[in-house]
N, C-alpha and C positions, 0 to 999 in steps of 0.2 A: 489592522494597523497597530495598535496600541499594544497588542499581545506581542507581534513580531518585534517591536520597538525593545517590550520587556526582555523577551526570548535573549535578544541581540546583547542587548545590556549586561543581562544575567553571565551570559556565554564569556563577556570581555572580565569581569570581574572576577569570574571563578577561573579561567582557563590564564589568561594574562597577567593577572594581580596574584592567580592564586588562593583566592580567596574561598573556592568548594563552593556546596550546593547548600549550605546549613543557612537559616535564616539567619537576619541581621537581628542580633539579642545583645544586652548589656551585658558583659563579663559578671557572672555572679561572684567574684571575691575582689574583683577591681572596679570600683564602682565609677562611672563616665569613661572608661574604656568600653568599644562596641568591638564585637566578632561576628564573622560570618560574612555571607553577600549582602550588601545594601540592598539591590534590586530586590530581594525575596522577603523584605522590612513587612512587618504588620502594617505598616501605612499603606504601606504601595498594595499588598495585598488586598486590603479594604477599599482601594480606591478603585481595582480593575474590577472588584466585585460590584460596585457601585454605577460603575460606567457601564455594565452589563447592563445591569437594572434600569439605568437611564436610557439606554438605547429602544431597550425595548418596550418602556411607556412612551418613548417617541415614535413607534412603530415601525422602528427597525429591526427587521429579522436576523436575528445573531442565532447562525447555524454553522455545522460542520457539512465539511465534502460529505455526499450519501455514501454510504458503503458500499464497495461490491460486491453481489451476490453469488451464489453457484449457480441459479437458473440462468442469468444472464451472460455469465461467464461459458458457459454450453451453448449459449446461442451465438457468443462471438467466436467462439470454437467450429460452430458446426458453420456459420456462414463461412469462415477464412477457407475451411476445406472445401468448399462450393465455387471458390472464386477460380477463373481460368487460369492455367497453367500458360502464361504466355512465356517468351523468350524474355529472356534477361535485358533491360534498357530503361531508361530513362524515360520517363513521362511528360512532356512540355507541359508548362502553364496553359497554352493555347487548348490543346487536347482536356486537360482537367477542367478547363472555363466550360468546354462546349458539353463534356460527362462528367460531371459532379460524381458520380459512382466510382470513375476511375481515378479516384484520388489515391488509390495506391493499388497494386499488386499482389499476388499472391505470397510473394517473397516477403515483402514489407509488414505485410500482415502477419503471416507465422513469427515474424520477428517480435514483432510488437506483444502477440499473444505470449510467448516466451515471456518477455518482460512483464507483462499484466500479473501471468502467474507466478513467476518467482515473487514479485515485489508482493501480491498476496498472501503466499506461504510460508513465504521467509520474512514476514513484515519488516518490509525494507522500502525505506523510500526512494523514489524513481532514480535520485541522483547515485544513491548508494547502488544500484543495481546497474547504471552504467557502467560503472566502475570495474567490472570485474572483466575479468581475461582469462581465457581458454586455460592459462597456466594455472588458475585459481581451482578448477576443477576435477576430483578425483574421483568423485562421486560419495565423497564429501564434499560441500562447497565452503570452501575459507575466506574469506572476504580480506581484500587488503585494507580496508576502511569502512570504521561507522562514525556517525556522527558521535555517538555515546562512548565512543571506545576509541580516541584519535592515537593511542599510542601503543595499540597491539592489545592484546590479549582478549579476542573475537574467538569465541565458542565457533565451531565448524556446524554446519548444516547437514547433517545426514539426509542423505536422497534416497527412497523407494519407491518400485513401482507400485501403481496403483491402478489394478486391471479393470477394477467395478467402474470406475470414474476416468474414463478415459481423458477427456476435458480437464479435469482436475489433475493429473499425471504429469509431474515437472519432469521424472526421467524421459518422458515420453516426447517433451516438448523439446527437453534439450537434445535428443538422439534426432530430433527432425530438423530442428536448426543445424546442427552439426553437419548433415548431410547436404541440406541446402547453401551452407557458407561454404564446404568444402567445394562444391560445382565451380564456385565464384572464386574462392582464395585456396590454393592448393596447400600454403603453409596457414595453418591458423594458429597465428602465436600473438595475435592483439586480442584487442576489444572484443567480446561476445557481442555486442551489439554496436554495428557502426553506425556512427553519429550520420553518415551521408549514404543516401540509397538514390543515384539518379537526383532527384532536385528536391528529394525529401531528406526532412532532417530531423532527430532527435535529441539535439545537443543540449536546449534549454529547456525550460519550465512550459514557457509560452510555444515551442514547436511540440514537446511532448503532449499537451493537454488539446492541440491542435487537431494530431491524429488518433488521440483518444476519441474527442467528439465527433469526429467525422466516423469511426468507428461503431460507434452509441448511433449517429444515425444508418447507419447500412441496416442496423437490426430494429429501425422504428422505436429506438428510446430516446428520451427526451435528455440531451447531453448537461444540460443546464446545472442541475444538481449536485452534478460531478465535478471532483478535480484531482488534481495526483496525490493527494490524501487517501482517495477512495478505496485502493487497495490494501495500503496497510490496517484501516479502519476494518474491511472486508475481511481479510486476512483472521483478524482477532475474532471476528464473530462466529466465520467458518469454524474456526478451531474450536471454539468454545460452543457454540448450538449444534453444530454436526458431527464435529468430532468428538464433541466431551470433553475437553481439555479443562483441568481446573484452571484456576487466575493463576495460581502459584506456576504452572508449565508453562503458560504462555508467557507471561512476567520471563522465565527463565529460556525460554527459547527465542523472546525478542529482545535478549540481552537488558532489559531493565531489572533484573534481579538484584544484582550488585548493588544499585543505587537508587532503590525505589523508594526517595523521599516524598514523593506525590502519590499517593495511591488514587485520588480522584482521576489521575490519567486513564488508567486502565478502562473504567469505566465510560470516560468519555469516547474511546474507541467501540465500546461494545452497546453503547446505548445514545440514541438521539432520535427526535421526532422527525427527520428528515430521511431517515432510511428508509426502505421498504418493508412494509409489516410482516411481520411471518406468519401470523395467522389472526383470522377474525378475532376481534375483542369479545365478540357475544359466543364466541366457543370455547372460553377459557374453561369455563366450569360446565360446560356441556358433556354428559358420559357419554353421549353417543353422536360426539361431531365425527365428520369425516376423518377416514385414517391419513398418515401421514406416506411417503413415497418406502416403500421396504428396505430395512436395514440391510446391507449388504453381507453381514456378516451372521445374524439369526433370522434376517425373514420379516422380522413382526414389523409391523405396521402401526402400532399405536405410539402415544406422544410422551410416554413415562422414560422415553431414551431423554 
């Protein structure tokens, strides 16, 4: 809560009062006059660090939302495709109560999967993804709004097919949802993600999180560690560990490169004790440890990539 309050105050000073995102410091040539953002002062930064340590000593676990990973995305993709293709129509609350597994049908699951994959691969917040319309898609994706670029200047996302990882292929997911949406709405001029399908809604953070957690329960994954930020964190880790992207490339792709005033941010996305371990600790230095999945480009199964 304290971090959210500080972020809101920083935004107020930075945007509305045009004080920017530089730390609050005394002017070097004008003693007694301070410049920068008051919320980013050294005093407040020290307080936030000490608050975190006090919470840890008090036994409170301070953690980020667990990052989504590729194996879990594959299981969600497989489960969505195993769902019965029923006629379009709302599912009543009574029917959902009697059959919890029918909280959503094939249509909603496919739409949610595209939303998950888009948020993960393009490093988007879920509310940024919800604002995308069909007019923004030319295969490149041009966003109309981002929290970090509220006045334009957003670099487009160029999207290509990934035939080796169908469950991570954003182009395929867009094509499937276009076909399904076109059957329901002849003219696709509005938002890609419908805020209402029957009695289901994903227009708020709570409703999106409820759908996401129900989706995880479908594949027997504990949903409690996950949150709306799981895909943005998971996307950073997927691009770095699986695709081998450098930090600079990830920052540029995610829109952090131009104003990267807090280098610690990228490490918060890449590292957290709450994430699923990629490899057992005892195998880190083991020269005979089991191989990983084959590389789709060169076929190697070693860990040196």
